[in-house]
N, C-alpha and C positions, 0 to 999 in steps of 0.2 A: 442572375443568381440561380434560378431554377435550371437554366440551360447548363450552367457549370456543374450543378449537382448531378444532373442527368448524365453528363459526360463522365464524371467521376465514377458513378455507379456502373456505367457501361464498361469502364476500364477495369474496375475492381472485380466484376463478376464474370471475367473470362476464365476458362478452365485453368489456364496457366497460372493466373494470379491467385485463384482459389487454392491451387496446389501449394503455392508459396505461403499462402495464409495459414493453411493447416499445418504445414511443416514448421513454420515459424512458431505457431502456438504450441505445438508439441515440444519443440526444442526449448522454448522459453519456460514452459511448465516444468520440464524435467530439470533444467538448471535451477529454477526457482525453488524446487523441492529440497535442494541441497543447502543446508545451513551455511551461510557465508557467501554464496554465489547469487547475488541479486540481479536485478534488471541491467545494471550498469555493466557487470561482467558478461551477462548474456549477450547484450548488443555488441560489446567490444569483440566478443568471439565471432559474431556473425558478420562483422564489417568486411572481412576479406571475401566472404561468399557474396555479400550484397554488392560489393564493388564490381563484380563480374556480370551483374544483371543490369537490365535497363532500369532507368530511374523509377518508373511506376512500380515494377515488381520488387525492386530493392527496398523502396520505402514501405510497401505493404508488408514485406517479410519482417523488416526491423520493427515496425509498429506491432506486428503480431507477436514477435519475441518479447517486446516490452510488456504487453498485456499478459502474455503467458507467464512471464517471470513474476509479475505482481500477484497473479492468482496462485502460482505454484508454491509460493511461500506459505500459503495457508495450510497446505497438506502436512508439512512437518510441524506446524503450530498445533494442528488438531490431533495428530497421531502421537507425537512424542514430546509436545510442549517445547519445541525448539524452533522459534520463528525463523523461517528461511530468510526473510528480509525484515527491516525495521517496521515497515507499514503493516505487518501481520502480527505484531505483538498483541494488539487489542483482540485479534481473532482468537488467541489462545485463552483468553479469559473465560469464554464459554464453550469454545470448540473442544478444548482438552477435557473439561468435565463431562461433556457429552460422550466423548470417546471412552472415558473411564466407566460410564454407565452402560457401555455396550452399544452406543448409538453412533459409532464412528462413521458408518455408511451414511446415515442421515445427516450428520454434521458436514461431511464432504459434499453431499448433494445440496444442502442449504448454501454452503459457501460458493459452489459452482453457479447455482441459479442467481444468487445475489450479485456475484461478480459480473455475470453476463448482463443482468438487468442494469446494474450500475454503469457498465460500459456503454450499453445501448442508449440509455437516457442521456448520459453525458455526451455521446457522439451527436445526438440530435441537437442538444443545446449548443455544441461546438459549431455545427453547420449553420444554425440560425442566428447565433448571438455573438460569434467571435469578434467581428469588427467593433461592436458596441462595447463588449467587455474589455477590449484592449484599452479603450479610453478610461474605463473605470479603474483598471489595473494601474494605469499611469498616475491616477490621483492619489494612490496610497503613498504616504510619507513614512519616515522612520518612526514617528510616534504611533502610527496605525499598526505597523509591524510589531512594535514593542507591546502594544495592547493585545494583539493577537497571540503573541507568544505567552504573555502572562495568563491569558485565558486558557491556553492549552495546558500550561503547567498547573494552574489552579484546578483544572478539571480532573487531575489525578486524584484529588481528595474525594471526588464523587465515586470512585471505584471502591474505596475502602469502607464506606459507611461510617456511621457515627463512632463506632468503637475503634476503628483503625485510622481515623483522620490524622492524629498526631504522627503515627508511623508513616503515613503517606507523605505528609508535608516534610518530615525529616528526611525521607529518602529522596524527595525532590530537591531539597537543598543540597544533600550529599551529591546527587547527580550534577548539579550546577557547579559544585566545588571540583568534581572530577573533570568537568569540561574546561576549567581554567588551566589545566595542565597542557603545556605545549607552547606553540608560538602565538604571540599576540597578533590578532588579525589586523590591527591598525598600524602598529609600529614594527612588527616582525621580530620582536625581542622574545627570547625564551622565558617562560614563566613556570616556576615550580618543577623544573625538569631534573633538579638535583645533579646536574652535570651529566645526565644520561642522554646519549644521542638517540636512543630508541624512543624517548619521550618528546622529541622535538616536534613530531607531528601530532602529539596528543595521545590520549588513550582511545583505542579503537572501539567504536560503538558495537561492532560485531563481537569483539572480545568480551564486552560487558554482557551482551545478550546471551552468548554461549555460556558464560560463567554463571549468570543468575537463573537462566532457564534450563538449558540443556544439561549442564554438569550437575546441577542440584537435582534435577529430575532423574538422571541416571543413578545417582547415589541413593535417592529415595526408592527407586525401583528395586535396587539390589537389597535394600533393607527390608522392603515389603516381601520380596521373594524369599529371603531368609526366614522371615516370620511365618509366612503362610504357604510356603512351598511354591513350586512353579505356577505362574498364572496361566490360565487357559487363553488361547488366542481367539480373538473375536473375528468372525467372518464379516466382510463388508457387503453383506447381502441386503440388509434392511435399509433401503434408501428411500422408502416411501414417505412422503410428507402429507399429513392429513389436510383436509379442507380447512379446518379451523386454524391450523398453523399457517396455512397459506394466506388466509384472510387477515390473520393477526400480523403477519410479517410484511405484507404488501405495502401498507402505508409507510412502514419504517424504511423499506428499501427506497421508495420514492423520495422521502425526506432526506435520507442519508446520501443518496445519489446527487441531489441538488446541492446539499451542503458540501459534499466532497468536491464537486465541480467548481463551486465558488471559491473554496479554499485553494484548490489546485491551480486556479488561474493567477494566483498571487505568486510572483517569482520568489522562490526560496521557502515557501510554506510547505508544500509537498504532501505526499500521501500519508505520512506518519501522523502529522498533526490532524489531518482530515479524519483518519480512522479513530483517533482518540476523542475528538470533538463529537463525531457521530455516535460513538458508544455512550458518552456522557449525556448527549441530548436525548437519545432514546430511553436511557434510564430515567430521565426526568419526565419524559412524555408518557411512559408506561403507567398503567394503573397500579395501585399498591400491590395487588396480588401477583402481578407479573414482574414488578420491579424487584421483588424479593428473590426472584429466580435468577437475576443477573449475577454472573459469577459462579453459578451452580449448574449451568447447562441450558441457558435460555436461547431458544431459537432466534428470538428477536435480537438478543445481544450478539449473536454470531453473524446474523445477516447485515446488521448496520455497518460495522467496520469494513466488511468485505465489499459492500456496495460503495462505500465512501472511498476506499483506497483505489478502486478501479476507476471511479468517476474522477478522482483527483489526477490520476494518470492521464486521462483525456483532457482535463482542464489545463494541465501543464503545457499542452500544445498551443493554447491561446497566446501566451506571451512569446512562445517560440516562433509561431508562424506570423503573428501580426506585428510584433515589436522586434523580433530577432534576438530576444533575451531568453536564454535557457533558464528554466525555473529550477533545475536540479542537475546533478551530475549526469544523469541518464539523458536528459534532453540536451545537455551540452555535447554529448557524443553524437546524438541525432543531428544537432546543428552542423557539426563537422561533416557528417555524412551527406547532408543536404547540399552544403557548399561544394563538396567534392563532385556532386552531380551537376553542379552549375546552377543550383537553385539558391537564391539569396533571400532568406526569410526577412520580413520586415514590412513596414507600411506599404511599400511599393508592390509587394507580392499580391495584396488584395486589390 
C-alpha cells in the first residue's frame, strides 16, 4: 500500500501534472462561480480535452475541475446570495451576511481555507480507509437511506430557530410536494404534470435555487438602492483571519470534514446533504454565545458546510473506485471517463 501511495505521489508531483492540476482548479472554480453551471457541467466540458491526455494527467485534471467547481459555487453564494451549486446553499446562510457587513474578503478566505482543509483531510481518509469503507457502504439498506434523508430534512428546522420552526417545516413539506412533480422513478408514469411536456422531468432544482435566492436578492437590492441611494462597493482587501477565529474554527473544520466524508461515501447522499448536516451539527456544538451568531455572519457557520461539501466530494470517490457505483451525476461522468481510459473501477481495482 505504501509503495502504491509513493508511486501515485511521484506521478502527481511532476511539473506536467501540476500544471494540469492548477489549470483544472482554475477552470472548475470559474465555471462553479456561475450560477447553474456546477461540477457536472464543468467535467462534461473538460472531457474532450482530457481524452487527448494520458490517463494519469486526464484523471488529475478532471478531479481538479471537480474540486474547483465545488469550491467556486461558494463565491456567488457569499457575494450575491446566489448559490452556484446546490451544495453551497448552506454557505450562503453565513457567507452572505458577512459580505453585507463588509467582510466579503474574509468570508472568501474562510471558505477557501475550509474547502482546502476539508479536501486534504478527506483525501487522507480516502487513501487509508477506502477498501474498508466500501464494505461499510454496502451494508446500508433502503431503511438506512430513508433515515438519513429524514435526518437531513429535519435538520432544516435547526436553521430557523424556535420562532421560525413552523415556517421551516412548512417549506420542507412544500419542497417535497414540488419534488413529486415529474416522472415516477419506480414506474415511469407522469405525476402532477398537468399534461405539460416541460414538467415530465420535474421541476429543476437550479430553477428553484435561482428563484428563491438570486431573483429575490436582486429585487431586494433594487429596493434598498431606491431607498438609500447607490450602495458603495466593498473592496476585497480585508482577508485576515484572527488567531481567535482560527482556533474557534479549526475543530469545526475537522468535525465537518469527517462528517462530510462519511456522508459522501454513501451512494446518492452527496455534498448537499453533507453541508446541511455539518451546519446543523456545528450549530448544536457551538456554545450559546456563538450559536446566536449562526445565520448572521458566523465564521464557524461558514467554514463547516464548506469543509463538508469538499470532503463529501472526496468521499464520493470511495463507492466509485471500490464498488464501481457512481454516487452522483458528477461521479457517473467520471466513471465514463475512467472506462474510456481502460480503467474499470470496482473491487478488482484494489
